[in-house]
C-alpha positions as a Markdown table, in Angstrom:
| # | Residue | x | y | z |
|---|---|---|---|---|
| 1 | Met | -74.9 | -75.0 | -77.7 |
| 2 | Asn | -72.3 | -76.8 | -79.3 |
| 3 | Arg | -68.8 | -77.0 | -77.8 |
| 4 | Ser | -67.2 | -74.5 | -80.3 |
| 5 | Met | -69.7 | -71.9 | -79.5 |
| 6 | Ser | -69.3 | -72.4 | -75.9 |
| 7 | Arg | -65.6 | -71.9 | -76.1 |
| 8 | Arg | -65.9 | -68.9 | -78.2 |
| 9 | Leu | -68.4 | -67.4 | -75.7 |
| 10 | Leu | -66.0 | -68.3 | -72.9 |
| 11 | Ala | -63.3 | -66.6 | -74.6 |
| 12 | Ser | -65.4 | -63.5 | -75.1 |
| 13 | Ala | -66.3 | -63.2 | -71.7 |
| 14 | Leu | -62.5 | -63.6 | -70.5 |
| 15 | Ala | -61.5 | -60.9 | -72.8 |
| 16 | Ala | -64.3 | -58.4 | -71.9 |
| 17 | Leu | -63.6 | -59.2 | -68.0 |
| 18 | Ala | -59.7 | -58.6 | -68.9 |
| 19 | Leu | -60.6 | -55.3 | -70.6 |
| 20 | Leu | -62.9 | -54.1 | -67.5 |
| 21 | Trp | -60.1 | -55.2 | -65.2 |
| 22 | Tyr | -57.3 | -53.2 | -67.1 |
| 23 | Gly | -59.7 | -50.2 | -67.4 |
| 24 | Ala | -60.1 | -50.3 | -63.7 |
| 25 | Leu | -56.2 | -50.4 | -63.3 |
| 26 | Leu | -55.9 | -47.5 | -65.7 |
| 27 | Gly | -58.4 | -45.4 | -63.8 |
| 28 | Ala | -56.8 | -46.1 | -60.6 |
| 29 | Glu | -53.3 | -45.0 | -61.8 |
| 30 | Gln | -54.7 | -41.7 | -63.3 |
| 31 | Phe | -53.9 | -39.7 | -60.3 |
| 32 | Gly | -50.8 | -39.4 | -58.3 |
| 33 | Thr | -50.7 | -40.7 | -54.7 |
| 34 | Ala | -49.3 | -38.6 | -51.6 |
| 35 | Glu | -46.0 | -41.0 | -51.6 |
| 36 | Glu | -45.5 | -40.1 | -55.2 |
| 37 | Ala | -46.1 | -36.3 | -54.6 |
| 38 | Gly | -43.6 | -36.5 | -51.7 |
| 39 | Ala | -41.1 | -38.3 | -53.7 |
| 40 | Met | -41.3 | -35.7 | -56.5 |
| 41 | Leu | -41.0 | -32.8 | -53.8 |
| 42 | Glu | -37.9 | -34.7 | -52.4 |
| 43 | Arg | -36.4 | -34.7 | -56.2 |
| 44 | Ala | -37.5 | -30.9 | -56.5 |
| 45 | Ile | -35.6 | -29.9 | -53.2 |
| 46 | Ala | -32.5 | -31.6 | -54.2 |
| 47 | Ala | -32.5 | -30.1 | -57.6 |
| 48 | Leu | -33.1 | -26.7 | -56.1 |
| 49 | Gln | -30.2 | -27.0 | -53.7 |
| 50 | Ala | -28.0 | -28.4 | -56.6 |
| 51 | Asn | -28.7 | -25.2 | -58.9 |
| 52 | Glu | -31.8 | -23.2 | -58.5 |
| 53 | Ala | -31.9 | -21.7 | -62.1 |
| 54 | Ala | -31.6 | -25.1 | -63.7 |
| 55 | Ala | -34.1 | -26.6 | -61.4 |
| 56 | Leu | -36.6 | -23.9 | -61.9 |
| 57 | Lys | -36.3 | -24.3 | -65.8 |
| 58 | Glu | -36.8 | -28.2 | -65.4 |
| 59 | Phe | -39.9 | -27.6 | -63.2 |
| 60 | Asn | -41.4 | -25.3 | -66.1 |
| 61 | Asp | -40.5 | -27.9 | -68.7 |
| 62 | Ala | -43.9 | -29.9 | -69.2 |
| 63 | Asn | -41.8 | -32.7 | -71.0 |
| 64 | Asn | -39.7 | -33.3 | -67.8 |
| 65 | Lys | -41.2 | -36.4 | -66.5 |
| 66 | Gln | -39.3 | -36.1 | -63.3 |
| 67 | Phe | -41.3 | -33.0 | -62.3 |
| 68 | His | -44.6 | -33.7 | -64.2 |
| 69 | Asp | -46.4 | -37.1 | -63.7 |
| 70 | Arg | -50.1 | -37.3 | -64.5 |
| 71 | Asp | -51.7 | -34.6 | -62.4 |
| 72 | Leu | -48.6 | -34.2 | -60.3 |
| 73 | Tyr | -46.3 | -31.3 | -61.0 |
| 74 | Val | -43.8 | -29.1 | -59.1 |
| 75 | Phe | -44.8 | -25.5 | -58.3 |
| 76 | Cys | -42.6 | -22.9 | -56.8 |
| 77 | Phe | -43.0 | -19.1 | -55.7 |
| 78 | Ser | -40.5 | -16.7 | -54.4 |
| 79 | Leu | -40.8 | -15.9 | -50.8 |
| 80 | Thr | -39.5 | -12.4 | -51.6 |
| 81 | Asp | -42.4 | -11.2 | -53.6 |
| 82 | Gly | -44.7 | -14.3 | -53.8 |
| 83 | Asn | -44.6 | -14.5 | -57.5 |
| 84 | Phe | -44.7 | -17.9 | -59.0 |
| 85 | Thr | -41.4 | -19.0 | -60.4 |
| 86 | Ala | -42.7 | -22.6 | -61.7 |
| 87 | Tyr | -46.1 | -23.7 | -62.4 |
| 88 | Gln | -47.8 | -26.4 | -64.7 |
| 89 | Ser | -49.3 | -23.3 | -66.7 |
| 90 | Pro | -47.0 | -20.5 | -68.2 |
| 91 | Phe | -49.7 | -18.1 | -67.7 |
| 92 | Leu | -49.3 | -18.0 | -63.9 |
| 93 | Leu | -45.5 | -17.6 | -63.9 |
| 94 | Gly | -44.8 | -14.0 | -62.4 |
| 95 | Thr | -48.2 | -13.9 | -60.8 |
| 96 | Asp | -48.3 | -13.5 | -57.0 |
| 97 | Ile | -49.5 | -16.7 | -55.3 |
| 98 | Arg | -51.0 | -14.7 | -52.6 |
| 99 | Glu | -53.7 | -13.4 | -55.1 |
| 100 | Leu | -54.8 | -16.9 | -56.0 |
| 101 | Lys | -58.3 | -17.7 | -54.5 |
| 102 | Leu | -60.7 | -20.6 | -54.9 |
| 103 | Glu | -64.4 | -19.3 | -54.3 |
| 104 | Asn | -64.0 | -17.8 | -50.8 |
| 105 | Asp | -60.7 | -19.7 | -49.9 |
| 106 | Pro | -57.5 | -17.6 | -49.9 |
| 107 | Ile | -55.4 | -20.6 | -50.7 |
| 108 | Gly | -52.7 | -18.7 | -52.4 |
| 109 | Gln | -52.1 | -16.6 | -49.0 |
| 110 | Arg | -52.6 | -19.7 | -46.9 |
| 111 | Ala | -49.9 | -21.5 | -49.0 |
| 112 | Tyr | -47.5 | -18.4 | -48.9 |
| 113 | Asp | -48.0 | -18.1 | -45.0 |
| 114 | Ala | -47.4 | -21.7 | -44.3 |
| 115 | Val | -44.2 | -22.0 | -46.2 |
| 116 | His | -43.0 | -18.6 | -45.3 |
| 117 | Asp | -43.2 | -19.4 | -41.5 |
| 118 | Ala | -41.9 | -23.0 | -41.9 |
| 119 | Pro | -38.3 | -23.8 | -40.9 |
| 120 | Glu | -36.2 | -24.7 | -43.9 |
| 121 | Gly | -36.5 | -28.3 | -45.0 |
| 122 | Ser | -39.7 | -29.0 | -43.1 |
| 123 | Phe | -42.9 | -30.2 | -44.9 |
| 124 | Val | -46.3 | -28.2 | -44.5 |
| 125 | Thr | -49.6 | -29.4 | -45.9 |
| 126 | Ile | -52.5 | -27.3 | -47.1 |
| 127 | Asp | -55.9 | -29.2 | -47.8 |
| 128 | Tyr | -58.5 | -27.3 | -50.1 |
| 129 | Asp | -61.4 | -28.3 | -52.4 |
| 130 | Phe | -60.7 | -28.7 | -56.1 |
| 131 | Pro | -62.6 | -30.7 | -58.8 |
| 132 | Lys | -60.9 | -33.5 | -60.4 |
| 133 | Pro | -60.4 | -33.3 | -64.2 |
| 134 | Gly | -63.6 | -33.6 | -66.0 |
| 135 | Met | -65.8 | -33.5 | -62.9 |
| 136 | Lys | -67.7 | -30.7 | -61.3 |
| 137 | Lys | -68.1 | -31.7 | -57.7 |
| 138 | Pro | -64.7 | -30.6 | -55.7 |
| 139 | Val | -63.0 | -33.0 | -53.8 |
| 140 | Val | -60.2 | -32.7 | -51.1 |
| 141 | Lys | -56.7 | -32.0 | -52.7 |
| 142 | Gln | -53.7 | -31.6 | -50.5 |
| 143 | Ser | -50.7 | -29.6 | -51.3 |
| 144 | Leu | -47.4 | -30.8 | -49.7 |
| 145 | Glu | -44.9 | -27.9 | -49.7 |
| 146 | Ala | -41.5 | -27.0 | -48.3 |
| 147 | Arg | -39.3 | -24.0 | -48.0 |
| 148 | Val | -36.1 | -24.1 | -50.0 |
| 149 | Gly | -34.0 | -20.9 | -49.6 |
| 150 | Asn | -36.1 | -18.2 | -50.8 |
| 151 | Gln | -38.4 | -20.6 | -52.8 |
| 152 | Gly | -41.6 | -22.0 | -51.5 |
| 153 | Cys | -42.3 | -25.3 | -53.6 |
| 154 | Gly | -44.9 | -27.9 | -53.6 |
| 155 | Val | -46.6 | -30.7 | -55.4 |
| 156 | Ser | -50.5 | -31.2 | -55.0 |
| 157 | Tyr | -52.4 | -34.4 | -55.0 |
| 158 | Tyr | -56.0 | -35.6 | -54.6 |
| 159 | Lys | -56.5 | -37.3 | -51.1 |
């Protein structure tokens, strides 16, 4: 093998390695972390405390990157009637969270009860099994939630 061919082969191998490394980094950043979910929930709490109506509008705006990042998004429900006031999908708005079930898990009722009974400003967590996008096998997902006035709000992330 001549020197020129060896250099091209080495350059190709390094380029392939760089692409694999970059792909691994992108895959690792595909899902939000617990810290990022907590920071998003803190921003949501501050927004709700400043102006509830404006905050709920921002939470429902899928283009608002402050409250929508990869798989992280803010959801809220009324502690008065249980209805979703903010959610990633507009189809669930106005639906009672307590009716939400995953298989035999009454996740909606658990989420409502945990926040309803929590002191204002405290955080509660709910664990449940849910598949990652593009996968069939469920994995543990955790919802970090807080009570803010008559709203229960949260951000869920894969553990």
